[in-house]
C-alpha positions, 0 to 999 in steps of 0.5 A, a space after each residue: 500500500 502506498 504512503 498516500 493510501 495509508 494516509 487516506 485510510 487513516 483519515 477515513 478511520 478518524 472521520 468514521 470514529 467522529 461520526 459514530 461518537 457524534 451519533 451516540 451523543 446526539 441520540 442521547 442528548 438534544 442537539 443543543 446539549 452536545 458540544 464538539 468537546 464531547 465528541 472529541 472526548 468520546 472519539 479520543 481525537 483532539 478537538 482541533 482535529 475534529 474541526 479539521 473534518 467538520 467546521 462546526 457542530 451544525 455541519 457535523 450534525 447535518 452531515 450525519 443525517 444527510 449521509 444516512 438518509 441518502 443511503 436509506 433512499 438509495 437502498 429503498 429504490 434499489 429494493 423496490 425497482 425489482 418488485 413485480 406488484 405494488 403489494 410486493 413493493 409495499 412489503 419491501 418498503 416496510 421491511 427495508 425501512 424497519 430493518 434499516 432503522 433497527 440497524 442504525 438505531 442511533 440515527 433513528 433516535 436522532 431522526 425522531 428527536 430533532 426537528 429540521 428547521 435550521 438554515 444550514 444548506 445541508 438541512 434543505 438536502 435532508 428535507 428533500 430526502 425526507 420528501 423522497 422517502 414519502 414520495 416513494 411510499 405515495 407512489 406505491 399507494 398510487 400504483 396499488 390504486 391504479 391496479 385496483 389492489 388498494 382502495 382509494 385513500 388520501 395519500 398524505 394521510 396514508 403515508 403519515 399513518 404508515 410511517 407513524 406505524 413503522 416508526 412506533 414499532 422501531 421505537 418499541 423494538 429499540 426500547 425492548 432490545 428486540 432479538 433478530 427473531 422478534 424483529 422479523 415477527 414485528 416487521 411482518 405484523 406491521 406489513 399485515 396491518 398496513 396491507 389490510 388497511 389498504 387492500 381493496 379486496 376485503 369486503 365487510 363480510 368476507 375480509 379474509 376468505 382463506 383465513 385458517 388455511 395453510 397453503 404450500 407453494 412449490 416453485 423457485 424461491 423467487 417465484 414462490 415469494 411473488 405468488 405467496 403475497 396473493 394468498 397472504 392478502 386473502 388471509 392464508 398462511 403460506 409455506 414456501 417450499 422451493 423445488 426448483 433452482 434456475 441455473 444457466 444451460 450446460 452450453 450457450 452454443 445453440 443460443 449464440 448460433 441463432 442470435 449471431 446468425 445472419 438470418 432474420 428472426 421473425 418471431 421470438 416466443 418468450 414463455 416465462 420470466 426466466 426465459 426473458 431474464 436469461 435471454 437479456 443476460 446472454 445478449 448483454 454478455 455477447 455485446 449484441 444490440 438486438 433490434 426488436 423492431 425487426 422481430 415480433 415478440 410473443 410473451 406468454 402471460 402477463 407476468 412475462 410481458 411485465 418482465 419484458 417491459 422492465 427489460 425494454 423489450 416491446 411485446 407485440 403479442 400476448 396470447 389469450 390462453 397462456 399455453 402452447 395451444 394458446 400460442 399456436 392458436 394466436 399465431 395461426 392468424 399470421 402467415 408463418 410459411 418460411 417464417 423463422 420463429 425462435 424460442 429461448 427456453 428451458 433445457 427440458 422444454 416440451 416439443 408441443 409448441 415448436 411441433 405445432 408451429 412447424 405444422 403451420 409452415 414455420 422454420 423453428 429454432 429453439 435453444 436452452 437459456 436456462 436449466 432447472 435443477 434441484 435446490 440445494 439442501 440449505 435452501 429447503 431445510 427451513 421449509 422442510 422443518 416448517 412443513 413437518 411442524 404444520 398440517 397444510 390444507 393445500 399443495 400448489 404445483 405449477 409444473 410437472 417438475 415442481 411435483 416430481 422434485 417435491 417427491 424427490 426432495 422429501 424421498 416420497 416413495 408412495 405419493 398416493 399415501 402421502 397426499 391422501 389427506 391433502 387437497 392438491 391444486 395444479 396450474 394447468 392440464 399438463 401439471 394435472 396429468 403428471 400428478 394424476 399419472 402418479 395416482 394422486 387426485 387433483 382437486 383444483 385446476 383453473 380455467 386460466 393457467 396463471 397464479 392469479 387464475 389459480 387463486 380465483 379457482 382456490 377461492 371458488 373451491 373453498 366457497 
């Protein structure tokens, strides 16, 4: 390490020491009671040296506030931008804000205690960051109202109420020195409380139609978390049991040959969010600027279309039925003779779709962009334990792989006996057939082969 680097590291260390000492003092005393001498003494740094870093107590105070608020706002925006719905965004906002403030407790105590009415230029930056925080939450509420997930409510009132609830819970957690487990429990209670206040689907006589039901969802961890919110908001308890892990394909050779080839691709069919993400990831790795204006994009399902939109892929066609049959029916309206159709898909993708399109005259190109494997033991350990401690009412399977892998993970040799006292929901006919081929009865299958369609079918079943 160079001499200059050592000097810079030493300066950073001293600055952090001053900031941490000031945080402790400002959290315990009012702003006016804290003196720079106190900061110097607690940090074991000469008072003159402290002034080398901060010209005044005011600058020290506002620098601390500004630094933490900037970090909070940036991390909140990062967390929320990847969420698929306003309900997921609300969950991320509440959980992250709660955990951030519990991590930086001294900052939270200062933030709650002092009013920002000073004339220092940094104060206006902090006020602006506070507005950013409120605007993030207001934006989530507006999105929920637009999607008819949240009832119409005064945004300012809702923001005040939600932030007040979160801050009250944080104060209680600090005063009672909450453990990690207690914090996890408390933050979920706040989320449930807020969601039930905003959610538009709670009718007076039917607020929680799935209350008392325990549902096991078997997908990837990411998909299961997304799907679980739909059932939690209806009052169900959800056990996420991951049965799939998405990994890159064994080889990109087939994919690379198609996207690097000179032949024009007339249609690209994206059958899942995973296919979209891996498609985008690979063309970025190859440095290819794909011209989507020359190609019609088919997104199978609204969720897939939403992921396309996030990745700036224009969607031209969303089939009415989210199945191979639905895609073939939709594309039969086009002249497919000698048209090149590319399907980036799972390494174990079924042949029904490409074979059906070939019969319509299309030139088919398929390539694996992801593989589906069993999740590692550490990813299923908690779910396995929870399942052993609970008697679920319903198992949800969204593909033949989720069912087969569930049997394999739990080493179930007699599925008929295992599922004898449970209800089973399958997302579509292919999954239903795979389950029933093992002799297990499927109780629920939706008309629309999506999680939303499945949720409606489950509600009707239990009615």
